[in-house]
C-alpha positions as CSV (number, residue, x, y, z in Angstrom):
1,P,-0.6,-17.9,6.6
2,L,2.7,-16.6,6.2
3,V,3.9,-15.6,3.4
4,I,8.1,-14.9,2.9
5,K,9.9,-13.3,-0.2
6,V,13.0,-14.7,-0.8
7,P,15.3,-12.2,-3.3
8,G,15.5,-13.8,-6.6
9,K,12.1,-15.5,-6.7
10,D,9.2,-14.3,-8.1
11,K,7.0,-16.3,-6.3
12,P,6.3,-16.1,-3.0
13,Y,6.1,-18.7,-0.5
14,V,2.8,-19.3,1.4
15,Y,2.7,-21.7,4.6
16,K,-0.5,-22.2,6.6
17,L,0.3,-21.8,10.3
18,P,-0.2,-24.8,12.4
19,K,-3.5,-24.7,15.2
20,E,-0.8,-25.0,18.2
21,V,0.7,-21.3,17.3
22,T,-2.4,-19.4,16.4
23,H,-4.4,-18.7,19.9
24,E,-7.9,-17.6,20.4
25,V,-10.1,-16.9,23.6
26,S,-13.1,-18.9,23.7
27,L,-15.6,-16.4,25.8
28,S,-17.5,-16.6,29.1
29,H,-19.1,-14.9,31.5
30,P,-17.7,-14.2,35.7
31,T,-21.7,-14.6,36.6
32,C,-24.0,-16.3,33.5
33,P,-22.5,-19.7,32.5
34,E,-24.9,-19.9,29.9
35,V,-22.6,-17.5,27.7
36,K,-19.6,-20.2,27.3
37,K,-22.7,-22.3,25.8
38,L,-22.8,-19.8,22.8
39,G,-19.7,-20.7,21.5
40,Y,-18.1,-17.3,21.0
41,K,-14.2,-16.9,20.3
42,W,-12.2,-14.3,19.5
43,A,-8.2,-14.0,18.3
44,A,-5.9,-13.3,21.5
45,I,-3.8,-11.4,19.1
46,P,-4.1,-8.4,16.7
47,A,-1.8,-8.8,14.5
48,I,-2.4,-6.3,11.1
49,S,-0.3,-6.5,7.9
50,N,-2.0,-5.0,5.6
51,F,-0.8,-1.4,6.3
52,S,2.7,-0.2,4.8
53,L,5.2,1.6,7.1
54,N,6.5,4.9,5.5
55,L,10.0,4.9,7.1
56,G,13.3,6.6,5.9
57,G,11.2,7.7,2.8
58,I,10.4,4.3,1.3
59,Q,7.7,2.3,1.7
60,Y,7.6,-1.3,3.2
61,P,4.5,-2.7,2.4
62,C,5.3,-6.4,4.7
63,V,6.0,-5.1,7.8
64,P,3.1,-6.6,10.6
65,F,2.4,-5.3,13.6
66,N,0.6,-6.3,16.7
67,G,-0.4,-4.8,20.2
68,W,-2.7,-6.0,22.0
69,F,-7.3,-5.5,22.0
70,V,-9.2,-3.3,24.2
71,T,-12.3,-4.7,24.9
72,I,-14.5,-2.8,23.3
73,E,-12.9,-3.0,20.2
74,I,-13.8,-6.9,19.8
75,A,-17.5,-6.4,21.8
76,R,-18.7,-3.8,18.8
77,N,-17.1,-6.3,16.5
78,L,-19.3,-9.2,18.0
79,L,-22.1,-6.9,18.4
80,E,-22.6,-5.2,15.4
81,R,-20.6,-7.0,12.7
82,Y,-21.7,-10.6,13.8
83,N,-25.2,-9.3,15.2
84,V,-24.9,-11.4,18.4
85,T,-26.8,-8.8,20.2
86,I,-30.3,-10.8,21.0
87,P,-28.6,-14.3,21.6
88,F,-25.9,-12.9,23.9
89,A,-29.0,-10.8,25.7
90,N,-30.8,-14.1,25.9
91,A,-28.2,-15.6,27.4
92,L,-28.1,-13.1,30.2
93,G,-31.8,-12.7,30.6
94,I,-31.6,-9.2,29.1
95,N,-34.8,-8.2,28.0
96,I,-34.7,-7.4,24.1
97,N,-37.2,-5.1,24.0
98,D,-35.6,-2.7,27.0
99,E,-34.6,1.0,25.2
100,F,-31.4,0.2,27.0
101,L,-30.3,-3.3,25.3
102,P,-27.8,-1.9,23.2
103,Q,-26.0,-0.2,26.1
104,Q,-26.7,-3.2,28.6
105,T,-25.5,-5.9,26.2
106,L,-22.0,-3.7,25.4
107,V,-21.1,-3.4,29.0
108,E,-22.0,-6.8,29.8
109,M,-19.8,-8.4,26.8
110,E,-17.2,-6.6,27.9
111,K,-17.2,-7.8,31.3
112,S,-17.2,-11.5,29.4
113,I,-14.4,-10.2,27.3
114,L,-12.1,-9.0,29.7
115,H,-12.6,-12.1,32.3
116,S,-12.6,-14.3,29.2
117,F,-8.7,-12.4,28.2
118,K,-7.0,-12.7,32.0
119,K,-8.7,-16.3,32.2
120,S,-6.8,-17.4,29.5
121,K,-3.5,-15.4,30.6
122,F,-3.6,-13.1,27.4
123,T,-3.2,-9.4,27.6
124,I,-5.9,-7.1,27.1
125,T,-7.0,-3.6,28.7
126,D,-10.4,-1.9,28.9
127,P,-11.1,1.6,27.6
128,V,-10.8,3.4,30.9
129,T,-7.3,2.3,31.6
130,V,-6.1,3.1,28.0
131,G,-7.7,5.8,28.4
132,K,-5.3,7.1,31.5
133,S,-2.7,6.4,29.7
134,F,-3.3,8.0,26.6
135,M,-3.9,11.1,28.6
136,M,-0.7,10.6,31.0
137,H,1.0,9.7,27.1
138,C,-0.5,13.3,25.8
139,K,0.7,15.2,29.0
140,R,4.7,13.9,28.9
141,E,4.7,14.5,24.7
142,Q,3.5,18.0,25.7
143,S,6.2,18.3,28.5
144,S,9.0,17.3,26.2
145,G,7.5,20.4,23.6
146,R,5.9,17.9,21.0
147,G,2.3,17.8,20.0
148,C,0.3,14.3,19.8
149,P,-1.5,13.2,16.4
150,A,-4.4,11.7,17.4
151,Q,-8.1,10.9,15.7
152,W,-10.7,11.9,18.3
153,S,-13.3,9.3,16.2
154,W,-10.8,6.4,17.5
155,I,-10.0,7.3,20.3
156,G,-12.5,10.0,22.1
157,G,-15.8,9.0,20.4
158,L,-14.9,4.8,20.5
159,T,-14.8,5.4,24.5
160,G,-17.9,7.7,25.3
161,P,-18.5,10.9,27.5
162,T,-17.5,8.5,31.1
163,N,-14.0,8.8,29.0
164,P,-11.5,11.7,29.7
165,T,-10.4,11.0,26.3
166,W,-13.7,12.3,25.3
167,H,-13.0,16.1,26.2
168,L,-9.6,16.2,24.7
169,E,-9.0,17.8,22.5
170,M,-7.0,16.6,19.1
171,N,-5.4,17.3,16.1
172,D,-4.5,14.4,13.3
173,F,-1.0,15.4,11.6
174,Y,1.5,13.2,9.9
175,V,4.7,12.3,11.4
176,S,7.3,9.6,10.7
177,P,8.0,7.0,10.5
178,Q,4.2,5.9,10.0
179,Y,2.1,3.1,9.2
180,D,-0.1,4.2,6.5
181,Y,-3.3,2.6,5.0
182,C,-3.1,0.9,2.0
183,C,-4.4,-1.8,-0.1
184,N,-4.1,-5.4,-0.1
185,P,-1.5,-6.4,-1.6
186,W,-2.8,-9.6,-2.8
187,E,-5.1,-7.9,-4.9
188,V,-3.2,-6.1,-6.8
189,N,0.2,-8.0,-7.1
190,D,0.4,-10.8,-9.6
191,I,1.5,-13.8,-7.3
192,D,1.8,-15.9,-11.0
193,R,4.0,-14.7,-13.5
194,S,3.5,-15.6,-17.0
195,I,6.1,-15.9,-19.3
196,T,5.8,-12.4,-21.0
197,D,7.2,-10.7,-18.1
198,N,11.0,-12.2,-18.7
199,L,10.0,-11.0,-22.2
200,F,9.5,-7.7,-21.4
201,S,12.4,-6.9,-19.5
202,S,15.0,-8.3,-21.9
203,C,12.8,-5.9,-24.8
204,S,12.6,-3.2,-22.3
205,L,16.2,-2.4,-23.4
206,L,15.0,-2.3,-27.4
207,L,13.7,1.4,-26.6
208,S,16.7,2.8,-26.1
209,N,17.5,2.4,-29.3
210,K,15.7,5.4,-31.0
211,E,15.9,3.4,-34.6
212,A,14.2,0.6,-33.5
213,A,11.5,2.6,-31.7
214,Q,11.4,4.4,-35.1
215,E,10.6,1.1,-37.3
216,I,8.6,-0.4,-34.6
217,S,5.2,1.6,-33.5
218,I,5.3,1.3,-29.6
219,P,1.3,2.8,-28.4
220,R,1.8,6.1,-26.1
221,V,-0.3,4.7,-22.8
222,L,-1.8,7.0,-20.2
223,I,-2.5,4.9,-17.2
224,T,-4.6,7.5,-14.9
225,Y,-6.2,6.7,-11.6
226,G,-8.2,8.3,-8.7
227,S,-7.9,6.3,-5.2
228,E,-9.2,7.0,-1.8
229,T,-6.7,3.9,0.0
230,G,-4.7,3.1,-2.2
231,T,-6.1,0.2,-4.3
232,A,-6.8,1.9,-7.5
233,E,-3.7,3.7,-7.5
234,A,-1.7,0.3,-7.2
235,I,-3.9,-1.8,-9.7
236,A,-2.3,1.3,-11.9
237,A,1.0,0.3,-10.7
238,S,0.8,-3.3,-11.1
239,L,-0.6,-2.3,-15.0
240,A,2.2,0.1,-15.7
241,R,4.9,-3.1,-15.1
242,R,2.8,-5.1,-17.4
243,L,3.1,-2.5,-19.9
244,R,6.5,-1.4,-19.2
245,V,7.5,-2.1,-22.6
246,C,5.3,1.1,-23.5
247,K,6.9,3.1,-21.2
248,P,3.6,4.1,-20.0
249,S,2.6,7.5,-18.2
250,V,1.1,7.3,-14.5
251,Y,-0.7,9.9,-13.2
252,C,-4.0,10.6,-10.9
253,L,-7.2,12.2,-12.5
254,N,-6.6,14.9,-10.9
255,D,-3.0,15.8,-12.5
256,V,-4.3,14.8,-15.9
257,S,-6.5,17.1,-15.6
258,I,-4.5,20.3,-14.1
259,N,-1.9,19.2,-16.8
260,A,-5.0,18.9,-19.7
261,L,-2.9,16.1,-20.6
262,L,-6.3,15.0,-22.6
263,T,-5.7,18.1,-24.9
264,S,-2.4,19.5,-24.9
265,S,-1.7,18.8,-28.6
266,R,2.3,17.5,-27.5
267,E,1.0,14.5,-25.7
268,K,-0.6,12.4,-28.3
269,F,-1.4,9.3,-26.2
270,S,-3.2,6.2,-28.4
271,H,-4.6,4.3,-25.3
272,I,-6.3,5.9,-22.3
273,L,-6.4,3.6,-19.2
274,I,-8.5,4.3,-15.8
275,I,-8.8,2.7,-12.7
276,C,-11.0,4.6,-10.5
277,S,-12.8,3.6,-7.4
278,T,-15.9,5.5,-5.8
279,F,-15.9,7.1,-2.8
280,G,-18.4,8.0,0.1
281,A,-22.0,8.4,-1.3
282,G,-21.2,8.0,-5.4
283,E,-19.0,10.3,-5.1
284,P,-15.0,10.4,-6.8
285,P,-11.8,10.0,-4.4
286,S,-10.4,13.3,-3.2
287,N,-7.6,13.0,-6.2
288,A,-9.8,12.7,-9.1
289,N,-12.1,15.2,-8.3
290,L,-10.9,18.1,-10.1
291,F,-11.3,15.9,-13.2
292,F,-15.2,15.5,-12.6
293,K,-15.2,19.5,-12.3
294,D,-13.9,19.8,-15.4
295,S,-16.5,20.0,-18.8
296,L,-17.7,17.1,-20.4
297,G,-16.0,19.1,-23.6
298,Y,-13.2,16.9,-24.3
299,S,-12.6,16.5,-27.9
300,L,-10.6,13.1,-28.8
301,S,-9.4,11.2,-31.6
302,S,-11.3,8.6,-32.9
303,E,-8.1,6.5,-32.9
304,T,-7.8,7.1,-28.9
305,K,-8.6,3.5,-27.6
306,Y,-9.9,3.7,-23.7
307,A,-10.7,1.2,-20.5
308,V,-12.6,2.0,-17.7
309,L,-11.7,-0.7,-14.7
310,A,-14.8,0.9,-12.0
311,L,-13.8,-0.1,-7.9
312,G,-16.7,0.2,-5.7
313,S,-19.3,-2.2,-3.2
314,S,-22.4,-3.6,-4.3
315,L,-23.6,-2.6,-0.4
316,Y,-23.9,1.0,-1.4
317,P,-26.6,2.0,-3.9
318,D,-24.2,4.3,-6.1
319,F,-22.3,1.0,-7.1
320,C,-19.4,2.2,-9.4
321,K,-20.7,5.3,-9.9
322,A,-17.3,7.5,-10.3
323,G,-16.1,4.7,-13.0
324,K,-19.4,5.1,-14.7
325,D,-19.3,8.8,-15.1
326,I,-15.9,8.1,-16.4
327,D,-16.6,6.2,-18.9
328,Q,-19.6,8.5,-20.3
329,K,-17.2,11.0,-20.0
330,L,-14.7,9.4,-22.5
331,S,-17.3,8.1,-24.7
332,N,-18.9,11.7,-25.5
333,S,-15.0,12.6,-26.0
334,R,-15.3,10.6,-29.3
335,A,-12.4,8.1,-28.3
336,T,-12.8,4.4,-28.7
337,P,-13.7,2.2,-26.1
338,M,-11.4,-1.6,-26.6
339,I,-13.7,-3.0,-23.7
340,D,-17.3,-2.5,-22.0
341,V,-16.1,-0.9,-18.6
342,T,-15.2,-3.4,-15.8
343,Y,-16.6,-3.7,-12.4
344,V,-14.9,-4.8,-9.6
345,D,-17.1,-5.2,-6.5
346,A,-15.0,-5.7,-2.9
347,T,-17.7,-7.6,-1.4
348,K,-17.5,-10.8,-3.9
349,G,-13.9,-11.1,-4.1
350,S,-12.0,-8.7,-7.0
351,Q,-8.8,-10.1,-7.3
352,N,-9.5,-12.2,-10.0
353,T,-11.7,-9.7,-12.3
354,I,-8.6,-7.5,-11.4
355,L,-6.0,-9.8,-12.6
356,K,-8.6,-10.6,-16.1
357,W,-8.8,-7.0,-16.8
358,S,-5.2,-7.2,-16.8
359,N,-4.4,-9.6,-19.2
360,N,-7.0,-8.6,-21.6
361,I,-5.8,-4.9,-21.5
362,R,-2.3,-6.5,-21.8
363,K,-3.1,-8.4,-25.0
364,H,-4.9,-5.3,-26.6
365,V,-2.1,-2.5,-25.8
366,L,0.7,-5.3,-26.4
367,P,-0.6,-8.3,-28.9
368,D,1.4,-10.6,-30.2
369,A,2.0,-9.9,-33.4
370,L,4.1,-6.1,-32.2
371,I,5.8,-8.3,-29.1
372,E,7.2,-10.6,-31.9
373,K,8.2,-7.9,-33.7
374,I,9.9,-6.2,-30.4
375,K,11.7,-9.1,-29.8
376,A,12.9,-9.6,-33.5
377,G,14.7,-6.4,-33.2
378,D,18.2,-6.7,-33.8
379,V,19.5,-4.5,-30.7
380,S,22.6,-5.4,-28.9
381,T,21.5,-6.0,-24.5
382,H,25.3,-6.7,-24.1
383,N,27.6,-4.5,-22.0
384,N,24.6,-2.3,-20.8
385,I,26.2,-1.7,-17.4
386,A,28.1,1.6,-17.0
387,P,31.3,1.5,-15.7
388,P,31.8,2.5,-12.3
389,L,32.1,6.1,-11.9
390,F,33.5,6.6,-8.4
391,K,36.2,5.0,-6.5
392,L,36.2,4.9,-2.4
393,K,39.5,4.8,-0.9
394,C,39.6,4.0,3.2
395,Q,42.9,5.1,4.8
396,R,43.8,6.5,8.7
397,D,43.4,9.7,9.7
398,T,45.8,10.7,12.1
399,E,43.8,13.5,13.9
400,L,41.3,11.3,14.4
401,P,40.9,9.8,18.2
402,I,41.1,6.0,16.4
403,K,43.5,3.3,18.0
404,K,46.6,2.5,15.9
405,N,46.0,-0.2,13.2
406,L,42.0,-0.1,13.8
407,L,41.8,0.3,10.2
408,T,42.8,-1.1,6.9
409,A,43.2,1.2,3.8
410,H,41.4,-0.4,0.5
411,S,41.3,0.9,-2.5
412,L,37.3,-0.1,-3.4
413,T,35.4,-0.1,-7.2
414,C,31.6,1.5,-6.6
415,L,29.6,-1.3,-8.8
416,H,26.5,1.0,-7.9
417,N,24.9,4.0,-6.5
418,R,21.1,3.9,-6.5
419,E,18.7,6.4,-5.5
420,L,15.6,4.1,-3.7
421,I,13.3,7.2,-3.3
422,E,11.3,7.4,-6.6
423,G,11.5,10.6,-7.2
424,G,14.2,11.3,-4.6
425,D,16.0,15.3,-4.1
426,I,19.3,15.2,-2.7
427,M,18.8,17.8,-1.6
428,E,15.7,17.5,0.5
429,R,16.1,13.9,1.2
430,S,17.7,10.9,-0.2
431,T,18.1,7.0,0.6
432,R,21.0,5.4,-1.1
433,H,22.0,1.9,-2.3
434,I,25.8,1.8,-2.6
435,G,27.2,-1.7,-3.9
436,L,31.3,-2.1,-3.4
437,K,33.5,-4.2,-5.0
438,L,35.7,-6.0,-2.4
439,H,39.1,-7.7,-4.0
440,Q,40.7,-10.5,-2.4
441,G,41.9,-10.8,0.9
442,C,39.0,-7.9,2.3
443,R,37.0,-9.5,4.7
444,Y,34.1,-8.1,6.9
445,K,32.1,-9.4,9.6
446,T,28.5,-8.7,10.7
447,G,28.8,-5.4,13.1
448,D,31.4,-4.1,11.3
449,H,31.6,-0.3,10.1
450,L,32.6,1.5,7.1
451,L,34.3,5.1,7.3
452,V,34.1,6.9,4.4
453,T,36.1,10.1,4.5
454,P,35.4,12.4,1.5
455,F,38.2,15.0,0.1
456,N,38.4,17.4,-2.7
457,S,40.8,16.6,-5.8
458,I,43.9,18.1,-5.7
459,S,43.6,19.6,-8.7
460,I,40.4,22.0,-7.9
């Protein structure tokens, strides 16, 4: 579907794409008409929308991109994921007991795909052509003094030893802008926001008043996660937004271990919420392995409550093992479980389980009675916008080679100057959103440029 998020609207608009704009290619074979009778078809364009674009230090999670298919991508999907090897071989008259059955069906499937796409006038390429193109790209990058990051398993390993990329030594390093792997947004983001979210927005200001914070016992919440692909981390961030009236601390499990957050006397958490996936053969994610290497000797107060959300897939034998181990570890530390450990199976659809768990946690950490107390706090929320700190003035500089009367001088008030990069350091990198208040008569058009010339105050 097409999902459009409009500023100022909590709920996105979802539109189902009409069939006339979604193109599929029916597969046939250049010499075997029996293949067409199988009814196989594939999408014409590979569009990906669940990657996150890292651009200018900002993560854009909803920027789709597309290219074109390589025949071997579709062939392996059909033969391995959809298991059509036997019916496809029977249609072609290939002996299914032949030792070279996988190789024969792969070659004939690629022939079929290449023929069908060209017949339908959709762009596609084959491994040999794209391999030569990639080798030329690497040569151009090297001649310009640049390296070319690549994963051999996705290029050389995918195409086989007859392709020139098989023998190319590849180094995989990170450059930006870059598309990053991330979790599926629809699994961790709340589409239908509850009325309590609006309440939290207004109540979060109450915590800035020390007297109100002392009168109302606000839970001290630690949210920690172990995440390999980003799903658990995104769930942790979503949960932190739900509990933002508590100003929860959010860390990966390695940081919890390194900083000794569970045993430090300065950190007295009333609630510990853990979201952890299982990676590989029952192993914890890379940003959680230090936590698992620590001894089981944590001694927490029985007043400390905890909850565990374990992510995994029932396709693997050690289903949610990392989450189970964490639950056992905290149980041994004398902490009190709020609810039983919750298991999320990726093969059965996880969104409902995650949302149900998040709602349950919110009710335990922030019961209705506590919300009413916060809501009843008599703390003024008016005039909370800080006065302007800067004034910008644009004036003509006679030394600049600019045509006369090109610039118009205006004295503008800076309404806000916000850092967009979380934890941004202006000495390293900084992307800012600056808002200026235009007075009456000050006009501009799309594409106009703003020249800001800073200068020191005369007094200094």
